[in-house]
MDAnalysis code that builds the backbone (N, CA, C; Angstrom):
import MDAnalysis as mda
import numpy as np

u = mda.Universe.empty(339, n_residues=113, atom_resindex=np.repeat(np.arange(113), 3), trajectory=True)
u.add_TopologyAttr("name", ["N", "CA", "C"] * 113)
u.add_TopologyAttr("resid", np.arange(1, 114))
u.add_TopologyAttr("resname", ["MET", "ILE", "GLU", "LEU", "LYS", "ASP", "VAL", "ARG", "LYS", "SER", "PHE", "ASP", "GLY", "VAL", "GLU", "VAL", "LEU", "LYS", "GLY", "ILE", "SER", "THR", "LYS", "PHE", "GLU", "THR", "GLY", "LYS", "VAL", "ASN", "LEU", "VAL", "ILE", "GLY", "SER", "SER", "GLY", "HIS", "GLY", "LYS", "SER", "VAL", "MET", "MET", "LYS", "CYS", "MET", "VAL", "GLY", "LEU", "LEU", "THR", "PRO", "THR", "SER", "GLY", "HIS", "VAL", "ILE", "TYR", "ASP", "GLY", "ARG", "ASP", "PHE", "THR", "ASN", "LEU", "GLU", "TYR", "SER", "ASP", "LEU", "ARG", "GLU", "VAL", "ARG", "LYS", "GLU", "ILE", "GLY", "MET", "LEU", "PHE", "GLN", "GLY", "THR", "ALA", "LEU", "PHE", "ASP", "SER", "LEU", "THR", "VAL", "GLU", "GLN", "ASN", "VAL", "GLU", "PHE", "THR", "LEU", "LYS", "MET", "GLU", "GLN", "ALA", "LEU", "CYS", "LYS", "GLY", "CYS"])
u.atoms.positions = np.array([
    [100.980, 104.434, 81.248],
    [100.407, 103.708, 82.349],
    [100.903, 104.315, 83.656],
    [100.016, 104.368, 84.623],
    [100.383, 104.789, 85.980],
    [100.104, 103.609, 86.902],
    [101.112, 103.267, 87.671],
    [100.956, 102.156, 88.602],
    [101.250, 102.624, 90.020],
    [100.402, 102.224, 90.945],
    [100.614, 102.487, 92.365],
    [101.014, 101.177, 93.021],
    [102.101, 101.217, 93.795],
    [102.565, 100.020, 94.490],
    [102.631, 100.314, 95.988],
    [101.689, 99.727, 96.724],
    [101.632, 99.845, 98.181],
    [101.762, 101.300, 98.646],
    [101.003, 102.206, 98.011],
    [101.076, 103.632, 98.332],
    [100.338, 103.921, 99.637],
    [101.063, 104.597, 100.515],
    [100.509, 105.027, 101.797],
    [100.737, 106.528, 101.923],
    [99.754, 107.208, 102.515],
    [99.893, 108.645, 102.758],
    [99.236, 108.967, 104.080],
    [100.008, 109.630, 104.933],
    [99.521, 110.024, 106.255],
    [99.631, 111.527, 106.421],
    [98.717, 112.085, 107.192],
    [98.750, 113.488, 107.572],
    [98.612, 113.546, 109.088],
    [99.607, 114.108, 109.742],
    [99.588, 114.234, 111.207],
    [99.245, 112.918, 111.894],
    [99.835, 111.844, 111.427],
    [99.647, 110.537, 112.036],
    [98.381, 109.801, 111.627],
    [97.547, 110.421, 110.796],
    [96.320, 109.774, 110.317],
    [96.591, 109.221, 108.919],
    [96.505, 107.899, 108.782],
    [96.778, 107.266, 107.494],
    [95.541, 107.349, 106.607],
    [95.669, 108.087, 105.502],
    [94.561, 108.285, 104.559],
    [94.586, 107.195, 103.486],
    [95.755, 106.932, 102.928],
    [95.917, 105.852, 101.957],
    [96.640, 104.714, 102.665],
    [96.067, 103.532, 102.569],
    [96.566, 102.403, 103.353],
    [97.015, 101.261, 102.446],
    [98.096, 101.478, 101.736],
    [98.655, 100.408, 100.916],
    [97.922, 100.179, 99.613],
    [97.679, 101.237, 98.855],
    [96.966, 101.152, 97.580],
    [97.904, 100.614, 96.497],
    [97.474, 99.566, 95.819],
    [98.206, 99.015, 94.677],
    [97.214, 98.812, 93.538],
    [97.501, 99.432, 92.387],
    [96.625, 99.308, 91.226],
    [97.360, 99.812, 89.991],
    [96.798, 99.528, 88.828],
    [97.337, 100.021, 87.565],
    [96.242, 100.755, 86.805],
    [96.611, 101.868, 86.205],
    [95.729, 102.621, 85.325],
    [96.330, 102.504, 83.935],
    [95.717, 101.685, 83.113],
    [96.252, 101.359, 81.784],
    [96.022, 102.505, 80.804],
    [97.021, 102.757, 79.983],
    [96.929, 103.762, 78.932],
    [95.843, 103.366, 77.939],
    [95.012, 104.325, 77.558],
    [93.981, 104.085, 76.555],
    [92.717, 103.445, 77.087],
    [92.653, 103.181, 78.372],
    [91.451, 102.601, 78.976],
    [90.805, 103.622, 79.891],
    [89.496, 103.524, 80.023],
    [88.767, 104.377, 80.964],
    [88.953, 103.787, 82.356],
    [89.433, 104.617, 83.261],
    [89.675, 104.189, 84.632],
    [88.737, 104.956, 85.556],
    [88.206, 104.297, 86.548],
    [87.209, 104.895, 87.422],
    [87.574, 104.610, 88.867],
    [87.499, 105.648, 89.681],
    [87.724, 105.503, 91.121],
    [86.465, 106.005, 91.820],
    [85.864, 105.143, 92.602],
    [84.619, 105.476, 93.296],
    [84.829, 105.319, 94.792],
    [84.265, 106.232, 95.551],
    [84.335, 106.122, 97.005],
    [83.622, 107.289, 97.650],
    [83.303, 107.114, 98.899],
    [82.623, 108.161, 99.656],
    [83.565, 109.333, 99.918],
    [82.994, 110.459, 100.237],
    [83.755, 111.647, 100.573],
    [84.672, 111.359, 101.764],
    [85.923, 111.809, 101.643],
    [86.857, 111.653, 102.740],
    [87.603, 110.340, 102.790],
    [87.492, 109.533, 101.754],
    [88.152, 108.235, 101.766],
    [89.450, 108.180, 100.951],
    [89.954, 109.341, 100.513],
    [91.285, 109.386, 99.921],
    [91.386, 109.443, 98.412],
    [90.271, 109.601, 97.709],
    [90.332, 109.637, 96.237],
    [91.199, 110.797, 95.747],
    [90.965, 111.977, 96.273],
    [91.737, 113.152, 95.851],
    [93.193, 113.045, 96.282],
    [93.438, 112.512, 97.456],
    [94.812, 112.321, 97.936],
    [95.534, 111.351, 97.000],
    [94.863, 110.279, 96.605],
    [95.455, 109.321, 95.681],
    [95.792, 109.997, 94.348],
    [94.858, 110.787, 93.820],
    [95.092, 111.476, 92.548],
    [96.273, 112.434, 92.655],
    [96.357, 113.157, 93.768],
    [97.463, 114.104, 93.944],
    [98.798, 113.379, 94.048],
    [98.801, 112.208, 94.645],
    [100.025, 111.390, 94.670],
    [100.369, 110.914, 93.265],
    [99.353, 110.580, 92.478],
    [99.572, 110.067, 91.124],
    [100.191, 111.111, 90.198],
    [99.888, 112.377, 90.416],
    [100.409, 113.424, 89.528],
    [101.567, 114.201, 90.160],
    [102.011, 113.774, 91.332],
    [103.178, 114.383, 91.950],
    [102.923, 115.629, 92.755],
    [101.651, 115.946, 93.039],
    [101.363, 117.109, 93.882],
    [101.599, 116.790, 95.355],
    [101.455, 115.529, 95.717],
    [101.773, 115.047, 97.062],
    [102.763, 113.902, 96.932],
    [103.629, 113.782, 97.901],
    [104.572, 112.665, 97.942],
    [104.032, 111.612, 98.898],
    [103.942, 110.374, 98.462],
    [103.466, 109.326, 99.364],
    [104.369, 109.196, 100.592],
    [103.779, 108.826, 101.703],
    [104.558, 108.541, 102.906],
    [105.454, 107.333, 102.648],
    [104.920, 106.353, 101.917],
    [105.705, 105.202, 101.476],
    [105.037, 104.611, 100.243],
    [105.733, 103.709, 99.591],
    [105.226, 103.101, 98.370],
    [105.783, 103.805, 97.146],
    [105.275, 103.417, 95.982],
    [105.802, 103.935, 94.726],
    [104.682, 104.293, 93.759],
    [104.886, 105.392, 93.045],
    [104.009, 105.804, 91.947],
    [104.870, 105.760, 90.692],
    [104.505, 104.890, 89.769],
    [105.312, 104.690, 88.569],
    [104.515, 105.166, 87.355],
    [105.088, 106.114, 86.638],
    [104.462, 106.680, 85.453],
    [105.328, 106.348, 84.249],
    [104.803, 105.566, 83.333],
    [105.545, 105.159, 82.127],
    [106.945, 104.649, 82.461],
    [107.030, 103.817, 83.485],
    [108.302, 103.217, 83.859],
    [109.186, 104.073, 84.743],
    [108.777, 105.300, 85.037],
    [109.568, 106.203, 85.882],
    [108.917, 106.314, 87.250],
    [109.685, 106.106, 88.281],
    [109.185, 106.130, 89.653],
    [109.188, 107.563, 90.178],
    [107.989, 108.150, 90.329],
    [107.850, 109.519, 90.852],
    [108.566, 109.700, 92.178],
    [108.530, 108.664, 93.001],
    [109.041, 108.790, 94.365],
    [110.561, 108.839, 94.424],
    [111.231, 108.534, 93.320],
    [112.698, 108.538, 93.314],
    [113.303, 109.504, 92.293],
    [112.502, 110.381, 91.736],
    [113.010, 111.304, 90.721],
    [113.593, 112.562, 91.347],
    [114.658, 113.067, 90.722],
    [115.175, 114.381, 91.091],
    [114.147, 115.428, 90.648],
    [114.188, 116.609, 91.247],
    [113.193, 117.640, 90.951],
    [113.143, 117.975, 89.459],
    [114.294, 118.095, 88.818],
    [114.306, 118.451, 87.387],
    [113.645, 117.363, 86.543],
    [113.871, 116.100, 86.904],
    [113.238, 114.999, 86.183],
    [111.737, 114.960, 86.453],
    [111.351, 115.262, 87.681],
    [109.941, 115.306, 88.040],
    [109.218, 116.377, 87.224],
    [109.851, 117.509, 87.040],
    [109.253, 118.582, 86.233],
    [109.023, 118.119, 84.805],
    [109.954, 117.354, 84.254],
    [109.805, 116.857, 82.886],
    [108.614, 115.897, 82.783],
    [108.446, 115.019, 83.755],
    [107.321, 114.083, 83.746],
    [106.007, 114.847, 83.885],
    [105.991, 115.865, 84.743],
    [104.758, 116.643, 84.949],
    [104.287, 117.318, 83.664],
    [105.181, 117.594, 82.746],
    [104.796, 118.202, 81.472],
    [103.940, 117.265, 80.639],
    [103.976, 115.976, 80.958],
    [103.217, 114.977, 80.217],
    [101.866, 114.668, 80.851],
    [101.578, 115.288, 81.987],
    [100.377, 114.955, 82.756],
    [99.457, 116.160, 82.833],
    [98.175, 115.921, 82.667],
    [97.174, 116.959, 82.859],
    [96.167, 116.499, 83.892],
    [95.618, 117.450, 84.609],
    [94.629, 117.110, 85.632],
    [93.590, 118.214, 85.655],
    [92.341, 117.823, 85.644],
    [91.244, 118.779, 85.676],
    [90.374, 118.453, 86.869],
    [90.130, 119.457, 87.696],
    [89.298, 119.257, 88.871],
    [87.830, 119.459, 88.530],
    [86.989, 118.722, 89.207],
    [85.552, 118.830, 89.003],
    [85.101, 120.252, 89.322],
    [84.317, 120.824, 88.445],
    [83.765, 122.163, 88.686],
    [84.824, 123.245, 88.745],
    [85.956, 123.051, 88.072],
    [87.074, 124.002, 88.047],
    [87.494, 124.428, 89.450],
    [87.490, 123.499, 90.373],
    [87.872, 123.779, 91.755],
    [89.360, 124.082, 91.857],
    [89.711, 124.759, 92.942],
    [91.109, 125.028, 93.241],
    [91.721, 123.826, 93.951],
    [93.051, 123.823, 94.093],
    [93.710, 122.810, 94.914],
    [93.290, 123.069, 96.355],
    [92.555, 122.156, 96.951],
    [92.033, 122.388, 98.295],
    [93.115, 122.394, 99.370],
    [94.282, 121.863, 99.049],
    [95.368, 121.831, 100.027],
    [96.228, 123.097, 99.986],
    [95.912, 124.007, 99.057],
    [96.666, 125.253, 98.923],
    [95.778, 126.447, 99.232],
    [96.404, 127.538, 99.655],
    [95.662, 128.778, 99.853],
    [95.301, 129.353, 98.483],
    [94.431, 130.360, 98.450],
    [94.075, 131.006, 97.188],
    [95.328, 131.597, 96.547],
    [96.171, 132.238, 97.360],
    [97.412, 132.815, 96.840],
    [98.298, 131.736, 96.217],
    [98.434, 130.592, 96.877],
    [99.247, 129.505, 96.339],
    [98.636, 128.928, 95.067],
    [97.308, 128.899, 94.971],
    [96.645, 128.437, 93.753],
    [96.971, 129.353, 92.580],
    [96.944, 130.667, 92.808],
    [97.270, 131.624, 91.752],
    [98.739, 131.495, 91.370],
    [99.608, 131.386, 92.377],
    [101.041, 131.229, 92.116],
    [101.336, 129.957, 91.321],
    [100.592, 128.895, 91.588],
    [100.820, 127.620, 90.922],
    [100.755, 127.787, 89.406],
    [99.707, 128.406, 88.935],
    [99.542, 128.611, 87.497],
    [100.644, 129.503, 86.938],
    [100.965, 130.568, 87.658],
    [102.011, 131.479, 87.186],
    [103.365, 130.780, 87.112],
    [103.673, 129.973, 88.116],
    [104.939, 129.244, 88.116],
    [104.997, 128.222, 86.990],
    [103.876, 127.559, 86.731],
    [103.841, 126.583, 85.647],
    [104.046, 127.269, 84.302],
    [103.385, 128.400, 84.097],
    [103.549, 129.136, 82.847],
    [104.985, 129.626, 82.686],
    [105.559, 130.111, 83.790],
    [106.946, 130.595, 83.752],
    [107.892, 129.455, 83.385],
    [107.679, 128.289, 83.982],
    [108.538, 127.137, 83.699],
    [108.406, 126.690, 82.249],
    [107.187, 126.717, 81.712],
    [106.976, 126.292, 80.338],
    [107.541, 127.281, 79.338],
    [107.587, 128.574, 79.710],
    [108.047, 129.607, 78.779],
    [109.561, 129.846, 78.827],
    [110.272, 129.148, 79.698],
    [111.733, 129.351, 79.757],
    [112.395, 129.020, 78.438],
    [111.808, 128.090, 77.707],
    [112.374, 127.709, 76.410],
    [111.848, 128.552, 75.262],
    [110.954, 129.506, 75.544],
    [110.343, 130.314, 74.485],
    [111.316, 131.329, 73.916],
])
C-alpha cells in the first residue's frame, strides 16, 4: 500500500500539490484522473521517490519515504516499478540524465552479482 498524507510540492514558489491525502491499496486498481498540468506526474514522482515532497509524507508498506536514509530508500525503490506512457523519458531530467539513470540503476543492482 502507498499512502499520501498531506503531500505538498512546490517549484519556485508555485504549489503544484496542495495537501494531497489518499491511499492506494495493494491488489486494487487505482486511477488518477486530471487535466494536463494539474500535478498527476508530480504526485507519481513523489510516490516513487523521484521527487521529495515539500511537506507531508509518502508511506510505502509502512515505511515513510520522506524520513528514510538514502541506503534505505534505495532498498524500497527495488520494490517499485514505474512505466511511463508511450515509453517517455523523465521530463524533469535532461536526455543525458535519463541515460545515466538507467545505467546507475543497473550498476546498483549488479553490485551483488
